[in-house]
C-alpha positions as CSV (number, residue, x, y, z in Angstrom):
1,Q,16.9,-32.5,-2.2
2,V,17.7,-28.8,-2.3
3,Q,20.2,-27.0,-0.1
4,L,20.0,-23.3,0.5
5,V,22.6,-21.0,2.3
6,E,21.9,-17.4,2.9
7,S,24.5,-14.7,3.4
8,G,24.8,-10.9,3.5
9,G,22.9,-10.0,6.6
10,G,24.2,-7.5,9.1
11,L,23.7,-4.3,11.0
12,V,22.8,-1.1,9.0
13,Q,21.5,2.3,9.8
14,A,18.0,3.3,8.7
15,G,18.1,4.4,5.0
16,G,20.9,2.1,4.2
17,S,21.2,-0.9,1.9
18,L,22.0,-4.5,2.1
19,R,22.1,-7.3,-0.5
20,L,21.2,-10.8,0.7
21,S,22.4,-13.8,-1.3
22,C,21.0,-17.4,-1.3
23,A,23.3,-20.0,-2.8
24,T,21.4,-23.1,-4.0
25,S,22.7,-26.6,-4.6
26,G,21.3,-30.1,-5.0
27,R,18.4,-31.0,-7.2
28,T,17.6,-27.6,-8.5
29,S,15.8,-27.5,-11.8
30,S,13.9,-25.2,-14.1
31,S,10.8,-25.8,-12.1
32,Y,11.9,-24.3,-8.7
33,H,10.5,-21.0,-7.6
34,M,12.5,-19.1,-5.0
35,G,11.2,-16.9,-2.2
36,W,12.4,-14.7,0.6
37,F,10.6,-14.6,4.0
38,R,11.4,-12.9,7.3
39,Q,10.6,-13.4,10.9
40,A,10.9,-10.8,13.6
41,P,10.9,-11.8,17.3
42,G,7.4,-12.6,18.5
43,K,5.9,-12.4,15.0
44,E,4.9,-14.9,12.4
45,R,7.0,-15.6,9.4
46,E,6.2,-13.0,6.7
47,F,6.5,-13.2,2.9
48,V,8.9,-10.7,1.4
49,A,9.4,-11.6,-2.3
50,A,9.4,-14.4,-4.8
51,I,10.7,-15.2,-8.3
52,T,10.2,-17.8,-10.9
53,W,13.0,-19.9,-12.3
54,S,13.3,-17.8,-15.4
55,G,13.3,-14.6,-13.4
56,R,10.6,-13.2,-15.7
57,N,8.0,-13.1,-12.9
58,T,8.6,-11.5,-9.6
59,Y,6.4,-10.4,-6.7
60,C,7.1,-8.3,-3.6
61,A,5.0,-7.7,-0.5
62,D,3.4,-4.3,-0.3
63,S,5.5,-3.5,2.8
64,V,8.8,-3.7,0.7
65,K,7.6,-2.8,-2.8
66,G,9.7,-0.1,-4.3
67,R,12.5,-0.7,-1.8
68,F,13.4,-4.4,-2.2
69,T,14.2,-6.2,-5.4
70,I,14.5,-10.0,-5.9
71,S,16.6,-11.4,-8.7
72,R,18.5,-14.6,-9.6
73,D,21.6,-15.7,-11.5
74,N,21.0,-19.3,-12.5
75,A,24.5,-19.5,-13.9
76,K,25.7,-18.9,-10.3
77,N,22.8,-20.8,-8.7
78,T,22.2,-17.8,-6.6
79,V,19.1,-15.7,-5.7
80,Y,19.5,-12.1,-4.4
81,L,17.4,-9.7,-2.4
82,Q,18.6,-6.1,-2.8
83,M,17.2,-4.1,0.1
84,N,17.3,-0.3,-0.1
85,S,15.9,2.4,2.1
86,L,15.9,0.1,5.0
87,K,13.7,0.8,8.0
88,P,13.9,-0.4,11.6
89,E,10.8,-2.4,11.0
90,D,12.7,-4.4,8.4
91,T,14.7,-5.9,11.3
92,A,14.3,-9.7,11.2
93,V,15.9,-13.0,10.4
94,Y,15.6,-13.4,6.6
95,Y,15.1,-16.9,5.1
96,C,15.5,-18.1,1.6
97,A,13.1,-20.8,0.4
98,A,12.4,-23.0,-2.6
99,R,9.3,-24.7,-3.9
100,Y,8.8,-27.0,-6.9
101,S,6.2,-25.5,-9.3
102,G,4.9,-26.3,-12.8
103,S,3.4,-22.9,-13.3
104,A,4.4,-19.3,-13.4
105,I,2.1,-18.5,-10.4
106,L,4.1,-17.2,-7.4
107,I,3.1,-18.3,-4.0
108,T,3.3,-16.2,-0.8
109,Q,2.3,-18.8,1.8
110,F,5.4,-20.0,3.7
111,D,4.0,-23.5,4.3
112,Q,4.0,-24.1,0.5
113,Y,7.7,-23.9,0.3
114,S,9.6,-27.2,0.8
115,Y,13.2,-26.1,1.3
116,W,14.6,-23.5,3.6
117,G,17.9,-22.0,4.5
118,Q,19.2,-21.4,8.0
119,G,18.4,-17.6,7.9
120,T,20.5,-14.5,8.1
121,Q,20.0,-11.7,10.6
122,V,19.2,-8.2,9.4
123,T,19.2,-5.4,12.0
124,V,18.3,-1.8,11.0
125,S,19.1,0.8,13.6
126,S,17.2,4.1,13.9
């Protein structure tokens, strides 16, 4: 079992920055990939970014590429999402997720992730 707890959300003006954190605990291992997803009211859950255990492979959605960066500190059991140049359309609840994987291929489909955090609200005002 893997437990995930997000933090760092809040209210920010357009053009501002936030850094989300996801603290992991439980049966984490070198075979867990981590992902960030978001869901705005009335919309489907959307992939944002993913990272392999080693941190060598990352992938971001086109909508956030160049603005968001995913990283991890395995010594601290924490995954981060640095969000810069925020836009009002980035407003959503952001979720951290984990999936067990034996390969370096990153997955973007939310239903392939087994463990989820409770989410943290990000609101970007115009």
